[in-house]
C-alpha positions, 0 to 999 in steps of 0.5 A: 869713848874718843878717837886718839888717832885715825884707827884707835879709840880710847874707852873709859875703862882704859881700853884702847880699841884699834880698827884694822880694815880686813886684808889678806894679811890678817886672814890668820887673825880673822880665822883665829878670832872665829876659831877661838873667841867669837862663839864661845858663849854659843858654840852651835854657831862655831861653823859660821865665818861670816861668809853668808853675805859674800859666798857666791851661789854655786859655791854655797850649793857645793858646801850644802852638798858636801855638808849633806854628804858628810851626814851633816857633820858640823865639824866638816861644815866648819872646815868648809866654811873656814876654807871659803872664808880663806878664799873670799878674803884672798879674792877680796870678796869678804870685806870689813873690819876687825877690832883689836885690843892689846894687838889681839882681834876681839871683834869683826864687822862685815862691811860691803858695797851694797851692789856686790852683796850676794845676799842680804838675808836668808828669808825669801821675803827679806832678801829682795826687800832690802836689795830693792831699798834706796839708791846711790853708792851705798856701804852696808853694815851687815854683821857684828861679831864681838867676843863675849867679854868685850861686849858693851864696851864700845867695840861696836861703836868703834867699828861703826865710826870707822865704817862711816868715816871710810865710807865717806872718804871713798865717796859712798852716798850712804851707809845702810844697816838692817837691825831686827824689829824686835828690841830684845836682845838675843844672841842671834842679833848679829845685825847690830841693835836699833839703838846703835844705828840711831846713835850714829844718825841713821834714819829708819826708811822701811820695815817688813815683818815676817813671821817665820822660824828662820827669821829671829826678830820678826822681821827687819828694818832698813836704817840709812845714814846719808853721807852728804853733809860736812858733819858725821854725827856720833863719831866723837861719842 
């Protein structure tokens, strides 16, 4: 994979991957991607619009109450989450990057300033553990969602490259990610695998093991890439 312009990566199978920063003008692309492509291989996640890291506590509570009042109808939850995603994008609270192939969105990376992130994990132990780590101005890579037919084709790498480059340009001190402790691939591996972070020069700074039904991968590790150096390793890979 090689960079052919500031926003386009060319992959070995002649696939060009264009990365666009999420903005209100891309709302319909964003929602369409989640509606039709993101979870075709596990529709039990079809209600997810990647709002968990960004939704305010009160709004989250209101969603839970409306979902409960519906008799826990997943279709109702899907519409609630979709409306929340639309609002958060319009307000600039849901941020990140969409990846495009042939002008169609095929993936999303949720990237956000750590200082304003609403939550890092649903687990009561892991959320404060991540929140307390590190110092300085930090951009976090919270989540990757790649359409099944585009996985293992360089899309996540292209997204990561753009996050790192923009974070450095915007004056961030570091980028952090929170991959799971397990190395075994699973469909809930939305935080990105450890080897992806290693490829881009992230270093492990801490880890926490948690055994719980709500924690896939047995916990998480904090991976951090300092941006003070003149070169950004991994960007030309």
